[in-house]
N, C-alpha and C positions, 0 to 999 in steps of 0.2 A: 674114200678118198678122203674126207676131216679126216677119218682115224688118223691114217698112217701121218697126212702132214703135222696132225695132236701132235705123234708124238715126237718126229722128227721136232717140234718145238723144247717138248720137253729133252729131245737127249744134249740136244744145244744148251740150253738154261742149265742140265742139270754137269753137263762137261766144265759150264763157265763159273758154274761153283766149285767145285771139288777144285779148280788150277783157279780159286782166288781164295777155296779156303786154303791151298796151300801155303801160297803166298803169307796172306799174312799169319799161318799158323804160330807164330814167333815172335808174333808181340806182345807188348804187356797186357794187353787185353786178348782173353780166348774169345773173339771172336773167328775168326780161322777155326774152330771144335766145331762150333756150327752148321756155316757153308761147308764144309764138309760134309757133316751130319747129312744138309739136305740135299747137299748134290748128290749123295750115297741114295739118300732113300730115294732122290728121282729116277736115277738111272736105275734101280732097280725096281721101277713100278715099271719101266718100256724094256728093260734088255734081261732077256730070258741069262744068258753069261755071268752077266751081277750078280741076278739075283740066287745062281747052282755057286757061283763062287763065295756069295755072302756066309750059305746055310753050311758049305763046305768052312770054313770060318769058325763055325758057332758051333758045327759038331765037333771041330778041331782042341778048342779052346772055351775052358770051362770056367774060364774069366766073361769072357764076352758071350755066353751061353748065361752065367748066372746075372751080371747085369742087364742084359736084354729081356729076363723072364721077369725081371726085377721091377723094371719101366714099363713092359708092352700093356699094361689094362691102363695107361697112363696113355698112351698115345690115340690118334685118332684112328678107327675101325679098319678104314683103309690099310692103314700101315704097318695094324697089326697081323694083317691078313696076310701082306708081306714076309712078315719079319716072322712068323706062326714059324717053328720047328720043320714040322711033317707042310708045309706050300716051297717046295723045293724047285716047284717051275718044270 
């Protein structure tokens, strides 16, 4: 029960981060990108369809795959596991 409630809280926060990130994306300070990435990473933790979408995007787009491969070693282990191409959920 607690895990399900926690997932709902994470989902609401993630959607809020994505929406705020979209609104602030075009501001002179590129803070919207950070919010978008945080929101999408949180959505990937709680939503298997989002995780599958992200892995399809990574498989089809060499640019995205190359840059994620470069930054993965610098991320927390929990995000590394989610972003790893062999973890399509």
